[in-house]
C-alpha positions, 0 to 999 in steps of 0.5 A: 500500500505504501509503495503504491502511494509512493508511486502515485505521488511520484507520478503526480509530481511528474505530471505537475512538472510537465504541466508547469513546463507546458504552461511556461512554454506557452507563456509569451515573453515580454517581447517577441523573439522574432517578428515575421512580416509577410507581404503578399503583393496585389492582394485585395482585401476581399480575397480572403472572403472570396477564396475562404471555402477553398482554404485549409484550416492551417493557413489564412483561416488560422491567422484570421480565426486565431489572430487579430484581423484589421478589416478596414486597413488602408493606404492613404495616398494616390500612387499605390505601387509596390515600392511605395507600399513596402516603404510605408509599411516599414517607415510608418509614413507616406511617400511624401516623407519617406521619398519612395514615390513610385517604383521609379521616378525621373531625375530632372538634374541627371535626365535619367530614370531612377529605380527605387532601390538602384544604387550605382555605388554598390555591386551585385554579388554573383551578378556577372552583368551587374543587373542587381546594383541595389541598396536602400539609399533612396529611402529618406527615413528610418524604419522600425528595424533601423530604430530597433537596431539603433536602440539595442546597438545592432544586436538584433538580426534583420533579413529581407527575402523576396524574388524582387530586390525592392521587396527584400531591401525596403522592409529592413531599412538602412541597417538590415543585416541582409536582403536576398533576392532572386537572380532570374538569369542564374536561378540563384539567390543573391545580394549586394555589397551593401550588405556583405563582401561575400555571400554566406555559405548557407546561401551557396549551399541552398543555391547548389540544391537547384530548386528552380531547376526542379520547379521548372520541370513541374506542371502547374496542376490545378488544385481542384476540378474546374467546378470547385473554384468558388469565384474564379470565372475565367481561365486562359485569359493570358497568352503567357501565364496560366491554363488553356482556354481551349482544352478542358483544364490543360496546363500551359506551364511548359510553354512558359519555360524556354532556354532563354527565360527559364528562371524569369518565368518561375515567378509567373507561377505558384512555384515562385511562392514555394521558392520564396518560402523554402528560402525563408525557412532556410534563413530562419534555420541557418541564421538562428532567427528567434534564438537570440536574446534580442528580437530578430526580424524576417520579412517575406514578400510573395510576388507571384500573386502580383504577376499572375493577377496582372496577367490573368485578373482577379476573377481568374481561376489561375489567381484563385488557384495561386491563392489556394497554393499560397494558403498551403505554403502559409500553413507549412510556414506557420507549422515550421515556426511553431515547431522551431521557435514556438508561436508564442515567441513569434509576432507575425503580421500579414498585409499587402503592398496594395490591392488591384483593379478589375479588368476594365473590359469585364466592367464594361461588359457589365455596363459599368463605366471603365476604360484604359487611359493611354498615357504615352499617347496623351503625352505625345498629343500634349507635346504637339499642343505645346509646340503649337502654343509656345514653340518647337521643343522637347517640353516634356522630359518624361512620363511615368506612372501618372506623372508628367515631368517637364523640361524646366531648363527649356521653360526657363529659357522661354521666359514662361512662368513654370506655374503657368506652364504647369497649369496649361499642361494640367488644363490640357490633360484633364480633357482626356476621357478617363482623367478625373484630376490633374494637379500641378506640383505648384498647387501641391506645394502651396496648398494644404489638402486635409481630405479627399483625393487631393490629400491622397495626391499630396501624400504621394508627392515629394518635391524633389522626386515627383512630377510637375503634374500628377494625374488621377483617373476615374474609378474603374480606369487603369493605364494602358499596359501589358496587363489586364489589371493593376493598381496605382490609384486612390480608389478603395480597391487599390487602398484597402488591403488585409492586415492580420496580426498573429502569435505572441500576445495577439488576442483573437479579435476582429477590428472594424474601425479604420486603421492605416497601413502606416500604423504598422510601424508605430504599433511594432515600435510600441510592442518593442518599446523603442522610438518610432521611425523618424518620419512616422506619421502613423499611430499605434493600433489599440486592442491587439494584445491581451 
């Protein structure tokens, strides 16, 4: 009897110890060990509800049901482009302050176009053609990563990963340890001398496994039969991406791949998502992220969604299938993070760089006003008009992304007032069908707009980098280009994006009030008890933590 009681007592002690250990394991630390930012390019807010029935329980559904879902998260500027959106997430301010006004802009003094992360003072590593000279030098403010590393004397690690350099570089700011992007000519992950002199050994080991060669031999196989796709109503709309419009549900991935552009096409399929996630997991393991005494940061930017959306449109079966496959990769990523680090130790946020439009042709077929604005043709006609009024000359220096850059030297020599000349151009452009507004830089410099579309235009305007005239199109209109849908407007479908918080101390909640994407950086700063980024205009989101 005594022996039995002793054994039972020992068992009770063991159970008590295990229960305490388990309880201790599930108690989140004061600050997260690792923050993981997930950016899904071109993800409209409504995609979560649209594709919900075909999602697994461990991906998007898990994030929404177990995390805090900000249902009314928006950008607050006009030119909703990838580089601008990612910079806004990281800095907590608008393009007017952080300076990344678009994916590229025109430099008036040098007469050249500047890409958002181009830097001729650095070299691409393992980049024979020097196609990837990239750094964050054009970012004018700090990011929350910069502030974290300044606060703890560089003790945190910060790594950015994306197939495109802007998605890897801008999230981690000026002080990031490493940004890695995909060289679509060699099939290798690379970086630049801004971050290191030679590429890390684990990168070479990962590259040596030649995952891109494996993926290029696979077919893009639909997840379900055609009838099971919930909202996708179109297929085969693109000549270069996706499924066949003639065969029942034939795959066309093999037609994408050829000897001259094998790797550049991988990101035009869901395999670009697999490749990015695989590399992110390798980074967590090899860099021992989340295993330090200070909070580390990893940003993962998925870009295949953008390319497929632009080519096939938001109503396509191809795009829905891409999100179903992305959902499975998110499930795998979340499982790995929980097993490797413990989800209670990791803060995750998921959002997008911007939304996207519907295909204008689809809107027109449903009697909804829409169209495509041919900016290049408009500027050509503008040049003819200006020659007739003033004299023959190259009055327009460049046109980019709804921005017209004028030849200031020629205007000055002509003796015409720059502001008057700008107004003449704006008055001409506003007459084109589809143009809702055309505002001059002089007006934006001299007027403080507090709300409405002109406020959005002002938030996109940087005096040194923006054009002389900024154009806003009517809802449903997009610029003519090699795509069926795109962003770059202040309309709700471009500004409204998902924002989900998960893990660490995040409570289960649905937040209905409007928040801004620029609020992400100050929210994280509050969690970490560090200063806000130095250009921050956002405010911390309340009610996220328990």
